[in-house]
N, C-alpha and C positions, 0 to 999 in steps of 0.2 A: 360630349370632348370626351377625347381620350384621356385618360389618366396618365401626369406626367413622370416621366419616365427617361433616366441618364440615358437609356441607349436607342437609337433611332431602329424603333422596333418595325418601321418598312420595311428597311434594309434587310434585317434579321430574317422578316418570314419570307422574303424573298426567294433566300440561299437556306438549303436543306442544312441540319446540323451536320458539324464537321464529323468525321469520322476517325476512328484511333487510325494511326501511323499502322502501315502492314510490318515494321519490325514488332509491333507490339505483340505478346501470348495471344493466343485465342480467348483464355479467360479475361484476358482486359478487352479485347478486341468484342465481345460478344457480350460483354456486361448487360444484363437486363435494363432497359430504359422505360418499359412501363410496367403497369400491371397487367397487361396481358397475360392469357393462361399460355399461351406459346411464347410467353419471354419471361418471366418467372414462374417457374417452373416449381410442383413439389410442395409450396406450402398455400394450398387455398384456404385451409383456416384463417391465417394472417393476412391474405389479400383480401378478402370478404369483408374482413371485419374494419381494414384500414380503408377499405371504399367505402363503406357505410357512416364509418365517421366523416372521412371527407365531405360526401353529399350533405351527411346530416348538420354539418359546420359544429361538431363537437370533439374539436383533436385535445387530446390530453396534455398539460403540463409538461410528463414525463413519461417515457417508455422502459420496457427494459426487453431486448431481443437477445434472449440465450439460446443456444445450441450448439451442436457439434460445428467444426470447422468445416467451411466451402456450403454453408447452409443457405448464402444468400442474406446474414444480418445483415452487414453495413450494407451491400446493397439495397435492401429494405428501405432502411432510415435516408439514403439518399433519396428514393424515390418519394418518402413521404415528405423529404424538403421541399423536392419540386412540386410534389401535390397539393401543398397549400400554398405556396409560392405561387403557384400557377397563374396566368390571367387569362384563361380560356373559361366562357361564360355556364359552360356546361360543366358541372361538376364530374360526371361520370368518365367524361373525356380528360380528365386530369390522371398526369403530367401531358401536354400537349406536345413538348419537345419542339415547340418549334415561337413560342412568346418568349420574350425578354428575358424575362426569370429562368425558364427552361435551357436556354441557352446557355446564359450566366452560370449556372450551376454544372452544365453539363463541360463546358469549358473551362471549369476554373477560376473564372473571371470574377466572383464577388467576395468578398469578406463576411459575411452574413451567414453562409454554411461555413463551421469550422469544424473541423476533424480532428480530436484529439486523442493520441497514443496516451493511453494511461500507464504504459508499462515505462515509458520514460519521461513521462509527467506523471509520480505518482507520491508526490510530497505534499506538506501542506503549504510551504512556499506557492506550488504551483495552484492550488485550490484558491487561496487567498487571490492571487493573481487572475485567477476564473472569475470571482466573487466582484472584483472592482470592475473587469470587463461589461459583466452582463448588463449590469445599470445602464450602458448606454445603446440607444437606439438603434436599430438596421439602420445603414446607411443605404443601401440599395432596393432590397426586397420588403416584403410584409411584415415578417417572421425571421428572426436570427435562430438560428438551428445551431446546439452543441450536439456532436456525435461522440461521443467518449467510448472508444475500443477498448477492450482488452478492460475491463473497468473490474474486476476483479482484482486487479494489481495495485488500486489505489491503496496505502496506508490506512491504517483503524485511524491515526488521529487526522488526516487529510479528510476521510470519510466522515468523521463525525464532525470537522468544518463545514462540509459539504451539505449538511442534512437541511440547515434552514433555507438555503437557497434555492437547493430541489425540493423540498416542499411549498417553497412561495417564489417562485422567479416573477421578474414582471412580465405584464402581459403579451409582451412583444418576443417573448423567449420560450423556445423548446429544448427538453433535452432528450436525449435518447441514449442511452446505455446501451451497449454491446459487450456479452461475455460468453465463454464458452464454458464456466465455471461460477453460474449463479448461489452453489452454496457457500463460497467463500467470500459473498457479497454480506454488508451487514443487513438484518432483517429489517433495522429503521427504514434503510433506502429501499431494499423490495417491496415494504409497502408504501411506499410513496408513489411508486412506478405502476404503470399499467403493464403487465409481463405478458410476453406472448414467447412460447415454446417452438422453436422451429425444429421440425423432423428431419432427420435423414432422407433424402428423397430416392423414392423406391428405384426399381432398375428400370421398369417399363418406360418412367416419366426420364430419366436420365437416357437412356436408350434413343427414346424420339428427339430429345435435344440434340445430342450427338448426330443424328441423322440430318436434323437439318442445318447443325453447322458445317457436317462434310458436305453437305451438297449446295452451300454456300461458298464457301472454301472450293470446291472441285477436288476433293478428296475422294480417290475413290476406296471404298473399305467396302468388305462383304459384311453382309449382316450376323454372319456369326461371331464375326472379330467384335462387335459392339456391345454383346452382353461380357466378354472376357474382360473389356474396359471397367465397364460398370461395377462388376462386382470386386475389382480390384481397388476401385474409387473408394467402396464402403460407405457409399450413402453422400460422398462429397462431390457435387457437381466441379467445383473449380480442379477437383483433380482430375476426375474423369478429361476434362478439357486440356488440362496438360500434357495427358497420356498420351491424348490424340494427337497433339501438338507436335511430341516426340515421336510417335512412331511415322506420321507424317512426314518430320524430317530424316527420318530413318530410309524410308520408301525411297526418298525424291536422292538421297547419296548413293543408297547400296543396290537397290535392283530397279532403278530407273520409273521417271514419274508416270508413265502409262500402266505401271503394276499394280495390280490392286492390293489392297493391305490383307490379309488374311489373319486368320485367327491363330495359327503359328508363328507368324512373323511378330504379332502383337505378344504371344510369351515369350518368345527370343528377347526382345527389346525389352520387356517389364521384367523377365526373370521369373516367370511364371511356370509352374511346373502342367504338362498336360492333365487332363483330367482323366482319360487311361490311367495315368498312371498313380494318382490319388486313389482310384479303384480300384486298381492294382494291389494297392495296400491296404486297403478295406478288404479285399477277398482272402487275401492273407490270412488277417484276425478270423474271418469267418471260417476256415478251412482249419484253424489251428495250424498253420507251414510258419513260422517264424523265419526258416530258411527264404522263402520265395519274397519277404519282407525286407531281407536283409539285403537281397540282390537288388531289389528294385531301389531300395535307397543308395546303393553304392552306384547305380547306374545313374540316378539324378546327380550325385556327385560328380561323377564323372561327365556329364553333360555340363555340367555348370550350373544347374540348378540352385538357386536360392535355399539352403536348405532350412531358413527359417519360414520363408514363405510356404515353402511344401508344407512345414508343420502346421502352421496357421492356415490353407486348406485341408489338409488333413482334422483338424479339429471341426474346420466347419461344413466337412463332410460326414463326419461321425454325430454333428449334432440335426445333419438334413435326415439321417438313419434315424435316430432318435425319436424324430417329428414324426415320421413317418409311421415309425412302431407305436408311437404314442397316441397317433389319431389320422393318420395323414398329411403328409406335407404338399404344398402347393405345387413347387418346384420339383416335386421330383419323379426323375425319368424311370422306366423298365427296370433299367440295370440298379439304379439303389433301390425300386419298391421290392428286387429280388433281393439284394444281400440283406434289406432288413427284417427278413422272414426265416433269416439265418442266427438271428441275435434274439436275444430277451431283452426287457428293459432294464434288467436291473445291469446284465453287463455291457450295455450301449454308456450307461450313467456313470457306471464305474472306468469304463476307458476313458470316456471325457473328463472326469476327474483327473485321473493319471496323465490325459494328452495338455491339460488348460495351463501348464508351467512350462511347457516344453519351449515356449519362444523365450523365454528370460532364463531356464537353463543353457540354452543351445548360446544364448550373447555371450555369457561366462564361460564356456566351456573351451578348454583348449581343440578340441577336434566336435565343430559344431553339428556334426551327423551323431555324437553318441547318445546323445539325450534321447533323440528319438528314435536309435536303435534299440536302444534299453528299454523303452515303453513298449517298441514292437514286439520284443520277445516276453515283456509280463505279460502286454495283450493275447499273444497267443498261446501262449501255456497257462491262460488263465482258468482257473478250477482246478489244476492241478495240485495233489498234494504228495511230495516226496518227504519220509520219513529220513530224517537227520540220522544220518551215521552215528552208531553209538562204539564206544571200545569196547573190546572182548573182555567180557570178567565171566571169571569162573563161578562167582557168587550167584546162586538163582534170585537172593531176596535183592541183589543191589541190580539184576537184571528188570527187574518189575518195575524200577525208578524209570525206567525209559518208560513207562506208557504215560499215556497222558495226566496232568497233574489232576488229582480229585479237590474236593473243596475241603475235607480233614488234609492229617499231616499224614504223612507215608509211616508205614511199619517200620522200627527201628532193627537191624540186624539181627541175626539170633547172635551170632557171636560177642554182640555186647552184653548179651545178658539182662538181668533185670535193671541195672545202671543204666540202660541204653537210652533213658529217655533223658539223663541231665544230660546228654551228649547232642542234643537234637535243639541247635538255635536257633529258632524259626528269624527270618530278618525282620529289621523292624524298619516301618518307613521313616527316611531322615526327613526333617523338619526344613520346610521351606525358607528360602531367605529372609521373606520377611517375620517367621514364627522366630527367628535366629534372632535377628535385630529386636524386634519385640521385646524378646528376654521368653516368648515361651515356646513350647513344643509341642509337635503335631502328638495325638493320641498314635501311640502303637500300634500296627497293625501288620499282623502277616500279609506276607506276600506272596512269595514262592517257595515250595520246600527248598532247603539248602539240602548241600552233602554232608552227613553226621560226621563231626569232629571225632577221630577217634581218640581211645583215653591212650597214653603212655604208659607201659609196663616199664616195670622198675626191672633194672640190668646191674650186674653188682657193677657195671660200667658209668652208668648213670644215676646209681642210686647216690642219696645226697648222704655225706659223711654226718655219723650223730657223735656230739662231742661227747668224752669222757669225761666222766664225773668222779672225782675223786675217792675216797672213802673219808678224807679228812676232814672234806670240806661240808661246813652244817648248812651251807645254804646250795639247793640246788642252780645251776645253770640254766638260763630259759633261753630258749633259739625260736628265732620266727623263721619260719620258713619263707624261702622266695619262690616267686612261682616260675613256673616252668620256661613259660615265652609270655610277657608281656610288653606285648608293641609300645614303644613309649611315644606318644602324641602329644602335642602343643595343646592340645584341650585337655589331657590327664595332668600335663606338667604344675606342680605348685608352683609358689613366687618364688620360694628355694632354688627352683631348676630352673628357674627363668635365665636364659641367655639372650644375647643379641641376634646370633643366627636362627633363632626360633621367632624372632620380631622381624627379622628380615624375610624368609620363607613365608609368614604370613602378612608380609608388607600389603602384596597386591588384595590379597582376602579382606585385609582391614580396610584398604580404599572402597573395595565394592560393597562392602556393608554399611559404611558410612555415607556413601552414595545413595541408599536406601533410606537411610535418614534424611540427609539435607545433603543437596548438591552443592552447594557454595562452600560448604565445610572439604567435600571432596576436592573441588578446583585449588581450597588452599592447599590438600595434599599432596597435590603432585609437583609441590615445589618444594618440599620436604621429605626428608632422609632418617632413618633410624639410626642413629650413631652408635650408641651406647646404652648399657643396663644395670642400672647399681640397685642390686634389691629388687624392690618392688619399683623403685624409678626408671620410667623409662624417656633416654635422652633422644630427642628429635633435634637436626639442624636443619638450616633453609640460610640461604647466601642472601634473603633480601628481610631488610628489618621491618617492611609491612607484614611481613607472613608469619614471622618469628610475634609480634606483637598480637595479631589475629587468634595466632592458637595458642594462646598464654591466656585468652581471655576466659572466662567461665563457660559461656556458652559452649564453646570449641572445646577448651580442653574436657568438659564433662561428656560431650559426646563419643569423644577418642577415647576415654578410660574406660568407658562404659563396651565400646566394641572393642576394647583390645582384653580387657578382664573376662569377657564372656567369652573369648576365643580360646584364651590360656588360663580359663579356670581360677583364676586369681584378681584378686584386688590391685591394681597400679596405681602410679602417678605419673603425668605427663606433664614434659616442658622443652620448650624448645628455643635454643640457644645458637649464639654465631658454632661454626665449625673449630675454631680452636679454643672455643670455650669448653667444646663437648672433647676435645682429645685431654685436657688438661683435668678434667673430670674422670676418665678413664682410667687417666695415668696413677691418677690419688687413690682410685677405685681399687687397680690392683695390687698398688705400694699396700693398702693398710691388708688385703686379702693374704699376701704372700707374707709366711711367718720368717722371722728373722733365723740367721745361721743357729746364732748362742741360745735361741728358746729352744730350737730343736734338739742340738744336743745335749741341753740340761733336761728336756723330755725323756730323751733316750738313754740318758745316765743313773737318772733315777733308778733306785732299786726298787722292788715290788715289794710292798707290804704286805706282811706275816698277815 
């Protein structure tokens, strides 16, 4: 007796499986339906393992399919679901695409193969609902399959809630997780699955598949155009079929149905530069001719080529030359072999390092071609060392300072005499942000010689006046000399000279240092501003009571006080009040600091004591 089924198998087997509508894109219309080598291409290591598991009836409870986009992860998951539920007696022929189970899965007429988009069903509530539904037996097929696409986007709490169900699902339920970023998954989830890494499809397999689809669709395309599409797809067969569909539509609307698709037509539609242009750019680097390279880039811009795509092609071509120079590349032609001999291995590595971020810089540049032009000039002028222009000087000792720096300090100029060493101030390495926040300083280390500080010669105009001493005075008058030029900085100012302007100027620096200690405290300071300084007390204001209460706690206040004290070189106290209170405190401080006119007059009219 045949196994009972909800479907009329006799009617279904008499008719072929329905095909996709003609309006569907090529990658949907020609989605693989079997594990055959000419159908599911480029993933032989995955196909062989799954076929053996089906033949031996050793299907795992959970699988993890990871790999780049367009390499067949979701398609393989659907094929595995069909093969496990296929009714064909020969395991090697599964899926047969003719039995009731295969037809139901192909036409999406079953509720036992559920595809879940984890990008939109990623919360813990979704996982709880999934755990409840897993308990129910399949309604039509032998085994229920849950295909979770983009599984790396499941939240951490949801992933933890999913662990027990994934580890011990019911016997009638299987899980298949598909992701492009397996590193984002919890290791506890990865360890509960059989992992299969899908590879990028190589160019030969992709060209063969494109030729098969083109022949079935009666698309006339030249053999030289297929590798252009394959290289542009970067290993994604779905992208390659989408490009073939786009080029075929362009051919039908622009040049006529009977005109074959050429490689130049593919480059025009996809915005890909000609290979001759990329070779010309590489030849400009080999000949050290930046003008020729700039002319070629300008020609590409005038022709409407995508500059970012041209940069990617250029990097790929220089990489091809690097591989050829290192030991031989498989797909290097005679031109590439000839160009590779004009570079050294170090030069090619430096060029790739300089060109690798052109795509990123061109995306954010006002002139997209400018990063490529700069890289072209730097690459064509590599190895040239032009001495920097030195200012004219009559001092031969200073002229010697233009020579390359040595390990020792430069000789002082002769005009300084024996005291010249005192005016040579070697620069000291500035402490890092972490050292300044922790209160430690980096050891001083000389960097490069500075320009010596010339001594100030005393002249009658700038000589300080000496206080006159009266013979009648019994005690000498002591005077403290004032430095000639002492720049006042916030770090050198004492508590007596602390002003609101200093705190305001340092506020961004204060927030940055606080952030290095505690990010939450820095978030509080985003709603706090300095308002007044009363001696060593720094008054902060905030319109929100929550922020004021938090800043006034011992934990937050100590961090802010330590950072401000380290920057102003003084011990300070911090308090946070409403703005009206700060204005009142600032007014009281001003009235106390300002002397009354009566006292001033009294002091000025007192006679000097003899």
